[in-house]
N, C-alpha and C positions, 0 to 999 in steps of 0.2 A: 503494499499499500504506499504510494507516495503521499506527501504532505497534502492534506486538504484542509479547508475551513468547513466546520461542521457548526450545526444549532442544534444543542440539546434543549428540549422543552421538558420541564418538570412541573409537577403540581405543586403548589404552594410557594411560599417565600422562604429563601435562604438566609441564614443567619450571617452576621457580619463575619465571624471566623471561617465559616466555610466560603464565603465570597472571596475574603483574603487568600484562602488555600487555592482558589482558582486563578491564580496568577496568570496574567497573558490572555485571560477570557473577558468578554464584555459580558455583564450579568444585568438584566433588566426584568422587572416584574410587570405584567400588563394588567388591565382592569379585570381581567377574569380570573386572577390568582395564579396564573401561571408564569413560571420563571424561565427566562430565554437565556440560554448559555452559550455566547458564540465565540469561537477562536480556532487558532490552527492547531490541527492534532497531526503530528509528525509520522505517527506510524499505527498499525493496528494494537500494538501493546498499550500504547497511551490511551487509546479509545477504550479499549477494554479495562484500562485501569479506572477510567472515569466512570464507566457503567458499573464496575465492581463497587466503586467507592459509594455511588448514590444507594445501590442495593443494600450495602451494609449499612447505610444511614436509613433504611426504609423510605427512601425518597423516590417516588413513583416517576419513572421516566415515561412521558406521554409519547414523545416523538424524537426522532433523530433525522436531521435533514442537512442535505449539502447546501453550501452557500457558495456564491460566485466569488473567487478570491480577488476578483477586480474590484468588487465592490465592498470590500471590506479593510479597514485599516483601523486597529484598535488605537486607543489613546494611549500611547506611550507603553502599550503591552500590560497595563494594569487592569485588574478586574474592578468592574465599578457597579455599586448597587444604585440603578435608578429608579427603585421604587420609592412611593411616596410614604415613608413610614411615619 
């Protein structure tokens, strides 16, 4: 698997510590209570690691979607919580 940009959609809001652990990913919660996590995934092992982490934390992954890498430019590579807490 070559590097890809993916969007993982999970149910609920993520805590600040978990968002901080997602360094390099953009994190935003929408008005429906879904959190969108978007970022570069270097290989299949990294993707499975993310999915395993969510599974261990009992966070429901709603979907995983490819993102056009041309349209993705993270803000200095830091995860951000754009939810309105």
